[in-house]
C-alpha positions in Angstrom: 0.8 0.0 -0.2 1.5 2.5 -1.2 1.6 6.0 0.6 1.1 4.8 4.3 3.2 6.1 7.1 5.1 4.4 8.2 5.2 3.1 11.8 6.6 5.5 13.8 9.7 3.6 15.8 11.2 4.1 19.5 13.8 5.9 18.6 11.6 8.3 16.5 8.8 8.6 20.2 11.7 9.4 22.4 13.3 11.8 19.8 9.8 14.0 19.2 9.5 13.9 23.6 12.3 15.2 23.6 11.8 18.3 21.6 8.5 18.4 23.5 10.7 18.8 27.3 13.2 21.2 25.0 10.5 23.5 24.2 8.2 22.9 27.4 11.5 23.9 29.3 11.6 27.2 27.1 7.9 27.6 28.0 8.3 27.3 31.8 11.4 29.8 31.6 9.1 32.2 30.0 6.7 32.0 31.9 8.7 32.2 35.4 10.0 34.9 33.9 6.5 36.6 33.8 6.1 35.3 37.3 8.7 37.5 38.7 7.6 40.3 36.2 4.2 40.3 37.5 5.6 40.1 41.4 7.5 42.3 41.3 4.9 44.4 39.9 2.8 43.4 43.1 0.1 42.2 40.7 -2.4 40.4 43.0 -1.2 36.5 41.6 -2.2 33.7 43.3 -0.2 30.3 45.4 -0.6 28.0 42.2 1.7 29.6 39.1 4.5 29.6 41.8 3.9 25.6 42.4 3.0 24.5 39.7 5.4 26.2 38.7 7.8 24.5 41.0 6.5 21.1 40.3 6.7 21.6 36.3 10.3 22.1 37.2 10.6 19.0 38.8 9.3 16.7 36.0 11.5 18.6 33.9 14.7 18.3 35.5 13.6 14.7 36.8 13.2 13.0 33.3 10.2 10.5 34.7 7.9 12.8 33.4 5.6 12.2 30.1 5.3 16.0 27.1 2.1 16.1 28.3 2.1 16.0 32.1 4.3 18.6 32.2 2.3 20.4 29.6 -0.3 20.4 32.0 1.7 21.3 34.7 2.7 24.9 32.4 -0.9 25.5 31.7 -2.0 26.4 35.0 0.2 28.4 35.8 0.0 30.3 32.8 -4.1 30.7 33.5 -3.3 31.7 36.6 -1.0 35.0 35.9 -2.5 35.1 32.6 -5.4 36.0 35.0 -3.3 38.4 37.1 -1.7 40.0 34.5 -4.6 40.9 32.2 -6.1 42.7 36.0 -4.1 45.5 35.3 -4.1 48.4 33.9 -0.7 47.8 32.7 -1.5 45.2 31.3 1.7 43.2 29.1 -0.1 39.7 28.4 -0.2 40.7 25.2 3.7 40.1 24.7 4.5 37.5 26.4 1.7 35.6 25.4 3.3 36.1 22.2 6.7 35.2 23.6 5.1 32.1 24.8 4.2 31.2 20.7 7.7 31.7 19.2 9.5 29.3 22.6 7.0 27.0 21.5 7.0 26.9 17.1 10.3 26.3 16.8 10.3 29.2 15.1 13.5 30.9 16.5 16.4 29.5 17.7 17.2 29.2 21.5 19.4 31.8 21.4 16.9 34.2 20.2 15.4 33.8 23.9 18.9 33.6 26.0 19.5 37.5 24.6 16.5 38.2 26.7 18.3 38.5 30.2 15.1 37.5 32.4 14.2 34.7 30.6 17.7 34.0 30.7 17.9 33.8 34.1 15.2 31.2 34.5 15.9 29.3 32.0 19.6 28.5 33.9 16.7 27.0 36.8 15.1 25.0 34.3 16.7 22.1 35.5 16.9 20.4 31.6 19.8 21.3 30.5 22.7 19.1 31.8 20.0 16.8 30.0 22.3 13.0 29.3 20.5 12.8 25.9 23.0 15.7 24.6 25.7 13.3 25.6 
């Protein structure tokens, strides 16, 4: 049967999972930088965002969780941050959402994001930079 997709191999699935985890590490960094900005601006912010971000960071660092598990924690944090940011008169939510979209689209190289000091600082703490898969 021509045109049929080949079955996905374990190697291909693993490569896709690692790529997703790296994208989530960048997403985590953007969300953590966004949270830091909101905290500095004394925006009303639920503690749930911090808990969700820490949970995602630990999962990223451990390498024992799927991208789906991590994505759920990141989505929960994003919802809290969005609600907090849009409730302030000087909201920057649109800019942060644009960065999040870029981070997940693989349109820009990691170096693009690491030129933003707040994101660079957070990325160093995400736990994935020393990934054993790079060896």
